[in-house]
VEXMI-784905 format. One line per field, with one value per residue: residue number from 1; residue in one letter; x, y, z of N, C-alpha, C, O in turn. Coordinates in steps of 0.2 Angstrom, whole numbers, always signed. Example, Ala and Ser with C-alpha at 12.3 -4.5 7.8 and 13.67 -1.06 7.14 Angstrom:
k = c(1_2)
r = c(a_s)
n.xx = c(+66_+64)
n.yy = c(-28_-11)
n.zz = c(+39_+35)
ca.xx = c(+62_+68)
ca.yy = c(-22_-5)
ca.zz = c(+39_+36)
c.xx = c(+66_+64)
c.yy = c(-16_+0)
c.zz = c(+39_+39)
o.xx = c(+71_+67)
o.yy = c(-17_+6)
o.zz = c(+42_+40)
% end
This chain:
k = c(1_2_3_4_5_6_7_8_9_10_11_12_13_14_15_16_17_18_19_20_21_22_23_24_25_26_27_28_29_30_31_32_33_34_35_36_37_38_39_40_41_42_43_44_45_46_47_48_49_50_51_52_53_54_55_56_57_58_59_60_61_62_63_64_65_66_67_68_69_70_71_72_73_74_75_76_77_78_79_80_81_82_83_84_85_86_87_88_89_90_91_92_93_94_95_96_97_98_99_100_101_102_103_104_105_106_107_108_109_110_111_112_113_114_115_116_117_118_119_120_121_122_123_124_125_126_127_128_129_130_131_132_133_134_135_136_137_138_139_140_141_142_143_144_145_146_147_148_149_150_151_152)
r = c(m_g_r_v_l_r_w_e_s_v_m_h_n_s_n_v_e_l_a_c_s_e_g_n_p_p_r_t_r_s_e_a_e_i_r_i_d_q_l_v_k_d_i_q_a_i_d_i_d_l_g_d_s_e_k_r_q_r_a_a_e_e_n_d_g_a_y_f_r_w_r_k_k_a_v_r_a_k_n_a_k_s_d_e_l_r_f_l_k_r_w_i_y_t_q_r_d_n_l_v_i_q_q_g_q_i_e_p_n_n_p_s_s_v_l_r_a_a_c_g_l_l_l_k_l_r_r_e_g_f_e_f_e_p_e_e_l_g_l_i_k_v_i_e_n_a_t_l_n_l_t_t)
n.xx = c(-497_-496_-505_-506_-496_-499_-503_-493_-487_-499_-500_-489_-492_-504_-500_-493_-504_-512_-504_-504_-518_-521_-512_-516_-531_-546_-553_-566_-583_-587_-575_-570_-580_-578_-566_-568_-577_-568_-559_-567_-570_-556_-554_-563_-558_-546_-551_-557_-546_-539_-548_-547_-547_-540_-528_-523_-522_-513_-502_-500_-496_-485_-476_-467_-467_-469_-483_-487_-479_-485_-498_-497_-493_-504_-514_-509_-510_-524_-527_-522_-529_-542_-540_-538_-551_-559_-553_-558_-572_-573_-569_-579_-590_-585_-584_-598_-603_-596_-601_-614_-612_-605_-615_-622_-632_-631_-623_-610_-604_-614_-626_-640_-642_-638_-648_-660_-657_-657_-670_-677_-673_-680_-693_-694_-692_-703_-713_-711_-716_-710_-711_-714_-713_-725_-720_-708_-714_-719_-707_-702_-711_-709_-696_-698_-706_-697_-687_-693_-693_-680_-666_-655)
n.yy = c(+210_+197_+186_+183_+175_+162_+152_+146_+135_+127_+125_+117_+105_+102_+96_+85_+78_+76_+67_+57_+53_+49_+38_+31_+28_+33_+23_+21_+27_+36_+41_+47_+57_+65_+70_+77_+87_+94_+99_+107_+117_+122_+126_+136_+145_+149_+155_+166_+173_+176_+184_+196_+212_+222_+217_+216_+229_+234_+227_+233_+246_+243_+236_+225_+212_+201_+199_+194_+183_+175_+174_+167_+155_+152_+150_+139_+130_+130_+124_+112_+107_+107_+97_+86_+86_+83_+70_+63_+64_+57_+44_+41_+40_+29_+19_+17_+13_+1_-6_-8_-16_-27_-32_-39_-33_-27_-31_-24_-26_-32_-29_-32_-33_-20_-12_-17_-13_+1_+2_-2_+8_+20_+16_+15_+29_+34_+28_+34_+46_+55_+67_+63_+69_+66_+60_+55_+46_+37_+32_+25_+15_+8_+4_-4_-14_-19_-24_-35_-44_-48_-59_-66)
n.zz = c(+851_+855_+854_+840_+836_+840_+831_+825_+832_+831_+817_+815_+823_+816_+804_+809_+815_+804_+796_+805_+805_+792_+792_+803_+805_+814_+827_+829_+825_+833_+839_+827_+825_+836_+834_+822_+827_+835_+825_+817_+826_+828_+815_+814_+824_+818_+807_+813_+818_+807_+800_+808_+808_+815_+817_+804_+802_+811_+806_+794_+798_+806_+797_+798_+793_+801_+804_+791_+790_+800_+796_+784_+790_+798_+788_+782_+792_+794_+781_+783_+793_+787_+777_+785_+791_+779_+776_+788_+786_+774_+779_+788_+779_+771_+780_+783_+771_+770_+781_+776_+766_+772_+780_+771_+764_+752_+736_+729_+716_+709_+698_+699_+713_+717_+711_+717_+730_+728_+724_+736_+744_+738_+740_+754_+757_+751_+759_+771_+769_+760_+747_+731_+714_+701_+689_+695_+704_+694_+689_+700_+701_+689_+691_+703_+697_+688_+697_+702_+692_+691_+692_+703)
ca.xx = c(-497_-494_-510_-505_-491_-501_-505_-486_-487_-504_-498_-484_-496_-509_-496_-492_-511_-514_-501_-507_-525_-521_-509_-519_-538_-550_-555_-573_-586_-588_-569_-570_-585_-575_-560_-571_-579_-562_-556_-572_-568_-550_-554_-567_-554_-541_-554_-558_-540_-537_-552_-546_-545_-535_-521_-521_-521_-506_-497_-499_-493_-478_-473_-461_-467_-471_-490_-488_-477_-490_-504_-495_-493_-511_-517_-506_-513_-531_-528_-520_-535_-547_-538_-540_-558_-561_-551_-562_-578_-573_-568_-586_-594_-583_-587_-605_-604_-593_-606_-620_-609_-604_-622_-625_-638_-629_-617_-608_-602_-620_-631_-647_-642_-638_-655_-664_-656_-660_-678_-679_-672_-685_-699_-694_-693_-710_-717_-709_-719_-706_-716_-711_-717_-729_-715_-704_-718_-719_-701_-701_-715_-705_-690_-700_-708_-690_-683_-697_-691_-673_-663_-649)
ca.yy = c(+205_+190_+181_+182_+170_+156_+147_+143_+128_+123_+123_+111_+100_+100_+92_+79_+75_+74_+61_+51_+51_+45_+32_+28_+31_+32_+16_+21_+32_+41_+44_+52_+63_+69_+73_+82_+93_+98_+102_+112_+123_+124_+130_+142_+150_+152_+160_+172_+176_+178_+190_+201_+218_+226_+214_+218_+237_+235_+224_+238_+251_+241_+234_+221_+206_+196_+197_+190_+176_+172_+173_+161_+149_+151_+147_+132_+126_+129_+120_+105_+104_+105_+91_+81_+85_+79_+63_+60_+63_+51_+38_+39_+37_+23_+14_+16_+9_-6_-9_-10_-22_-33_-35_-43_-29_-25_-33_-19_-28_-36_-24_-33_-31_-13_-10_-19_-9_+7_+2_-2_+15_+24_+14_+17_+36_+35_+26_+39_+53_+59_+68_+63_+71_+61_+57_+51_+40_+32_+29_+21_+9_+4_+1_-9_-20_-22_-28_-41_-49_-49_-65_-65)
ca.zz = c(+845_+857_+852_+833_+834_+843_+826_+823_+835_+828_+810_+815_+825_+811_+799_+812_+816_+797_+794_+809_+804_+786_+793_+809_+805_+820_+828_+830_+822_+839_+839_+821_+826_+841_+830_+817_+831_+837_+819_+815_+831_+826_+809_+815_+827_+813_+803_+817_+819_+800_+799_+813_+804_+819_+816_+798_+802_+815_+802_+789_+802_+808_+791_+799_+790_+806_+802_+785_+791_+804_+791_+780_+794_+800_+782_+781_+798_+792_+776_+785_+797_+782_+774_+790_+791_+773_+777_+793_+784_+769_+783_+790_+773_+769_+785_+782_+765_+771_+785_+772_+762_+777_+783_+766_+761_+745_+733_+725_+710_+706_+697_+702_+720_+718_+709_+722_+736_+727_+724_+743_+747_+736_+743_+761_+757_+750_+765_+776_+768_+756_+742_+724_+708_+698_+685_+699_+706_+689_+688_+705_+699_+684_+695_+707_+693_+685_+702_+703_+687_+691_+695_+707)
c.xx = c(-495_-499_-509_-501_-493_-502_-498_-486_-493_-503_-494_-488_-501_-506_-495_-499_-513_-511_-503_-513_-525_-517_-512_-526_-541_-552_-563_-576_-586_-581_-568_-574_-582_-570_-563_-574_-574_-559_-561_-570_-562_-550_-558_-562_-549_-545_-556_-552_-538_-542_-552_-543_-540_-528_-519_-519_-514_-501_-495_-495_-486_-474_-466_-461_-469_-479_-491_-485_-482_-496_-502_-495_-500_-515_-515_-510_-521_-532_-526_-526_-541_-546_-540_-547_-561_-559_-556_-569_-579_-573_-575_-590_-592_-585_-594_-606_-601_-598_-612_-618_-608_-610_-625_-631_-637_-623_-615_-606_-608_-625_-638_-647_-642_-645_-660_-664_-658_-667_-680_-679_-678_-692_-700_-695_-700_-715_-717_-712_-715_-711_-712_-715_-720_-724_-710_-707_-718_-713_-700_-705_-712_-699_-692_-702_-702_-687_-687_-695_-684_-671_-657_-643)
c.yy = c(+198_+185_+179_+176_+163_+150_+144_+136_+124_+121_+117_+105_+97_+95_+85_+75_+72_+68_+56_+49_+47_+38_+28_+31_+30_+25_+15_+27_+38_+45_+49_+58_+68_+73_+79_+88_+97_+102_+108_+118_+126_+129_+137_+148_+153_+157_+167_+176_+179_+184_+196_+207_+222_+223_+216_+225_+238_+232_+230_+244_+249_+239_+230_+214_+200_+194_+192_+183_+172_+170_+167_+154_+147_+148_+140_+127_+125_+124_+112_+102_+103_+99_+85_+80_+81_+72_+60_+59_+57_+45_+36_+36_+30_+17_+12_+12_+2_-9_-12_-17_-28_-36_-39_-39_-27_-29_-28_-20_-32_-31_-25_-31_-24_-10_-11_-15_-2_+8_+2_+5_+20_+22_+16_+25_+38_+33_+31_+46_+57_+60_+68_+66_+65_+57_+52_+45_+35_+28_+24_+14_+5_+1_-5_-15_-23_-26_-35_-46_-50_-56_-63_-67)
c.zz = c(+848_+855_+844_+832_+836_+837_+824_+826_+832_+821_+811_+818_+820_+806_+803_+813_+809_+795_+799_+807_+797_+787_+799_+809_+812_+821_+828_+826_+827_+839_+833_+822_+831_+838_+826_+821_+833_+831_+817_+820_+830_+820_+810_+819_+823_+809_+806_+817_+812_+798_+803_+809_+808_+818_+809_+798_+805_+810_+797_+792_+803_+802_+793_+796_+795_+805_+796_+786_+795_+800_+787_+784_+796_+794_+781_+786_+796_+786_+778_+789_+792_+779_+779_+791_+785_+774_+782_+790_+778_+773_+785_+785_+771_+774_+785_+776_+766_+776_+781_+768_+766_+779_+777_+763_+754_+742_+728_+718_+706_+705_+699_+709_+721_+716_+714_+728_+735_+727_+731_+746_+745_+739_+750_+761_+756_+756_+770_+775_+763_+750_+735_+719_+705_+693_+689_+702_+701_+688_+694_+704_+694_+687_+699_+703_+690_+690_+703_+698_+687_+694_+698_+703)
o.xx = c(-493_-496_-510_-503_-489_-501_-499_-484_-492_-505_-495_-487_-502_-509_-496_-499_-516_-514_-503_-515_-528_-519_-511_-528_-539_-554_-565_-573_-585_-581_-566_-572_-582_-569_-560_-573_-574_-557_-558_-570_-561_-547_-556_-563_-547_-542_-555_-552_-536_-539_-555_-537_-536_-524_-513_-514_-510_-495_-489_-491_-481_-468_-461_-456_-471_-480_-494_-487_-483_-498_-507_-498_-502_-519_-519_-512_-523_-536_-530_-528_-545_-551_-543_-550_-565_-564_-558_-572_-583_-576_-577_-593_-596_-587_-596_-610_-605_-599_-614_-622_-610_-610_-631_-635_-642_-618_-618_-607_-607_-628_-642_-652_-646_-647_-664_-668_-661_-670_-685_-683_-681_-695_-705_-699_-703_-720_-721_-711_-717_-713_-708_-722_-718_-725_-709_-704_-718_-713_-697_-703_-712_-698_-689_-701_-701_-684_-684_-696_-682_-675_-653_-637)
o.yy = c(+193_+179_+173_+172_+158_+144_+139_+132_+118_+115_+112_+99_+91_+90_+80_+69_+67_+63_+50_+43_+42_+33_+22_+35_+25_+22_+10_+32_+44_+51_+55_+63_+74_+79_+84_+93_+103_+108_+113_+124_+132_+134_+142_+154_+159_+162_+172_+182_+185_+188_+201_+207_+226_+227_+217_+227_+241_+235_+231_+247_+253_+240_+231_+211_+195_+188_+187_+178_+166_+164_+163_+149_+141_+143_+136_+122_+119_+120_+108_+96_+98_+95_+80_+75_+77_+67_+54_+54_+53_+40_+30_+31_+26_+12_+7_+7_-3_-15_-18_-21_-34_-42_-41_-42_-26_-29_-28_-16_-35_-28_-21_-29_-21_-5_-7_-12_+1_+12_+6_+7_+23_+27_+18_+27_+42_+37_+32_+50_+63_+56_+72_+67_+60_+51_+47_+39_+29_+22_+18_+9_-1_-5_-10_-21_-29_-32_-40_-52_-55_-58_-58_-66)
o.zz = c(+844_+854_+842_+827_+835_+839_+820_+822_+831_+820_+807_+815_+820_+804_+799_+812_+809_+793_+796_+807_+797_+784_+799_+813_+816_+816_+826_+825_+825_+840_+834_+821_+830_+839_+825_+819_+832_+831_+815_+818_+830_+820_+807_+817_+823_+808_+803_+816_+811_+794_+802_+807_+805_+818_+809_+795_+803_+810_+795_+789_+803_+802_+790_+797_+792_+805_+796_+783_+794_+800_+786_+781_+796_+795_+779_+785_+797_+786_+776_+788_+794_+777_+777_+791_+786_+772_+781_+791_+778_+771_+785_+786_+770_+772_+786_+777_+764_+775_+782_+768_+764_+780_+778_+759_+750_+746_+723_+713_+700_+709_+701_+712_+726_+720_+716_+731_+739_+729_+733_+750_+749_+741_+753_+765_+759_+757_+774_+778_+762_+747_+734_+720_+705_+693_+687_+702_+702_+687_+693_+705_+695_+686_+699_+705_+690_+689_+705_+700_+683_+699_+696_+706)
% end
């Protein structure tokens, strides 16, 4: 049962990592992606350990409670790492949104700007071969005409 208890330290470290990420977000998207990759691997490893039927069987035979204490810590570690993963994914999306806003491509509080940006996206999808239904193409045309009549 030596391998079973390894998540005890991971659980403690996950709480520390989570606190650090929320207080100290990654400096770059690349850093966030590296951390995301590691978190996914950690979560998968925990899932493999939690799904180990031999460990559950030994625990049922030994009935000493160590497995259930370990399992509780492993689930906490997985939850902490999942929280961290969600935080980093939100951080990436926020950075992407902020970049679009900073580059002046969209003014989030200006409905005309948002509508123009949405129209541009739809037209780009259409140019790139995305297949819309006839009703959707009609709606795109209406939006396109409406944006031509907008004032900023």
